[in-house]
Residue, then its C-alpha position, 0 to 999 in steps of 0.5 A: m491688747q495686741l492680737g499676738y499677746l491674746y494668741w500667746h495667752f491662749s496658747l499658754h492656757i492650752t499648754i497649762l491645761l494639758f500639763v495639769q491634766q497629765k502631771l507631766f514633769s518630763p515634758t517634750e520640747a513641744e510641750q514647753p512654751l519657752a523651749d527655744v530660749h537659751s540656757s539660764k546658765r552663764g558661760e565664761n563670757e558672762r563672768r567678765g565685764v559688769h558680771a565680774w564686779h561681784d562673782y555672784y554664784a546664783g546669777y543667770a545668763e543675759q541671753f536667757v533673760d533676753d530670750v524670755l523677755g523677747q517671748i513674753a514682754h511687750r513695749g510698755d510692760l513693767i518688769l519686776d525681779p523680787w530676787n534681783g541679785s546682781g541685777t541681770t534682769t534689770l540690766v537686760s530690761q534697760r537694753k531692751g527698752l523695758g521699764s524695770l524694778g529690782i528688789e534685793i534684800n542684800p544692800v551690797m548686791s543692791h548697789h552692784a545692780r543699781a551701778k549697772d545703769l547703762r547711762l553711766a557710760q555716756a556721762e561726761g562728768l563721771p571721770g572728773a567726779i572719780e578724780n575729785l572724790i579720790d582727792s577729797a578722800q585722800q585729804r580726809a584719810g588720817s583724820v577720820s574716825v574709824d568706827l568699824d569694830n569688826k573683822l576688817s580691823e584684823v585684816f587691814d592695818e590702821e592706815s589702810l582701814d582709814a583710807l577705805v573708811a575715808l572713801k566710804k564716807e566721801i561717797l555716802q556724803r556726796e550729792y554728785e551735783t554734776l551727775k544729777p541730770y542722769f542719776a536722780p533716784i527713780t520712783y516710778g511716780e506712785d508705783l512705789a510706796e517708798e524709795n530708799g534714796y540711792s542714786s546710780a552714781k552713788s552705787f557706782f562708787l560703792s561698787a568700785l569700793f567693794q571691788t577694791l576691798r576684795e582685790v586688796g584684801n586678797s579675798g578667797n572662797g572655800s569649798n562652798p563658793t558663797w563662803t567668802k573671806l578676806q585673807e590677812s596679808d603678810a605686808d601692809v596694804g597701804p593707802d596709796l594701793i587702796f586709792c590707786t586700785f579704786e581709781r583703776r576699778a572705777h575707770e574700768m567700770i565705765d568701760d564695762l558699762d560702755t561694752a554692756k550698752r552696745g546694741a541698746s536702742d533707747l535706754t529706759d529708767f530702772g530702779v533697784l530697792t533694798a527690800d524683802s521679797k516677803k514684804l514688797p514695798l509696792r502697791d497692788e497690780r503694778f507689774d506686767i511681768v515678773l522674771t526672777s530666780p529665788p534662792y534654791c532649797t540648797r542651804i546656800d549662805y548668800a549673806v556670808s558671801t558679802k560679809p566683808e562689804l557689809l562690815l565695811i558699810g557699817a554692819d557689826e557682827e550682831t547686825f550681820d547675824t540679824f541680817r543673815r537670819t532674814v535672808m530666805g534659804a539661809p542655813v540658820v535656824v530662826d523659827k522653831g515650831i512653824s505651823h504647816d499651811d495648806l497653801w504650801g500644797s500636798t507635795c510640800l507637806n508630804l516632803l516635810d513629813d518624809i524629811e522629819n521622819h528620815e532616820s539620819k541625824a538631825s532630820d527631825t530637828y535642824y533640817i526639818t526647821l530649815y525646810e519649814q522656814y524656806f517654804r514659809d518664806a517662799a509662800q509669803s513671797l509668792r503671795e506678794i508676787e500675786r498681789v503686785l502682778k496686774p491681771g493677765g500678768l505673768a511670772a517666770i521663775v527659774l528653779q532647781t530640783s535638789f535632794y535631801k539625802e535620797i529624797e528628791v525636793p521637787l521645787s518646781e512642782i511645789y511652787m506651781e502648787m503654791g501658785r495654784n492655791l493662790g489663784l494663779r495658773p501654773g505651767l512648766g515653761k522649760r526644763e533642762v538637766v543641770k550638769q553643775h550643781m551645788a551638791h556636786i561639791n559635797n562628796k557625800s551627796q551620792e551616799y544615799k542615792k547614786n546618779k542623782v539627776y537635777y533639773e533646772d526649770v522655768v515655772l510660769l504662773e499667770k494671774p487670771n484676767p477677769d475681763l477676758 
């Protein structure tokens, strides 16, 4: 192990011990090991290019990931993001020459993330594959069996829906022979228990299709940025517009990847699997670094944000509802009567008591159940992170505080207590005040407590190495 790496671990241990002893939750910069990294908040520049393929509400900034990995990762390390979302961790890891794996429960976001394979920008056969795919889909359109019994049939006329389904079927059935040297599915040898069979090329075309669906479907958001829906158009869209939009978006995506690749040296293999953070399909002790941001405890509905795409790739309303109930943090009651676990820690258990006993309506029914579901899922996910981390490995987890009425939900403290109860060494790597928060869209959020202060933290959880 490198001398610098040992020194960093020693410094981190000292910081953690000071933190645990003094219970510091308003640390000075000197007490934050990651104080020098940029904010995790995306600026306007990071809502363009590859980041505009899907306007993912919860994404964090490339520069933040680059800074964190620059401080805690070393060449040869393997990076895991178990809540990979739109794929910023895996994108930046590629550019830094670090092998990485993203796990994401939402198949739509898995495709967007997997399509950000920077090697696509240098694939000479990709432009020709785009044209060939469109030609085949145009021939197929009109003769396909449209098997979508869902809301999309209320938005698009029959010919337009035929064109969308023809593109989908052509994408899914193709093997992309000319692109195989670049985009064979990645398994990391024996590191993964299974691999789900999508190449970056196939996901590239599905991402282009999803973007086409949003553009021609006139998608829009309500007051909540994750409540996305397609609007019924006054005029028929028509197959020609769909094929032209798909072709344009696919070519623009190549340019976006070329821009994203600038500054990269040796591009490394990476993988994205559609799987659940609570049940990682991975073998024990395989990863050096976990860098991630789980759903916050703010009732954001990530499944609804991709409902149009999920419907297009084959989900009916019942299947969609089942999937929605598996997503951590979804605002739907799944399990009642969840037993509290000492693993969750005293801060969490005291919080749950306060919520259940709150005088506001539904505190002891709907809301307490949502919080119990969330913390059960968080504990299961942290248990999996501990399992797949190598001894001496480190997890850096981005979290935000929130409020239930006037009650603060100190998410970072709860995750650190859970980590400590799992045998990990916890610490607070960085803290900053959040200026824009989901609660700000709700005008009633200030009724119970005015001038609430929200924090975004980077929590550090280190797995002890018994050999050191």
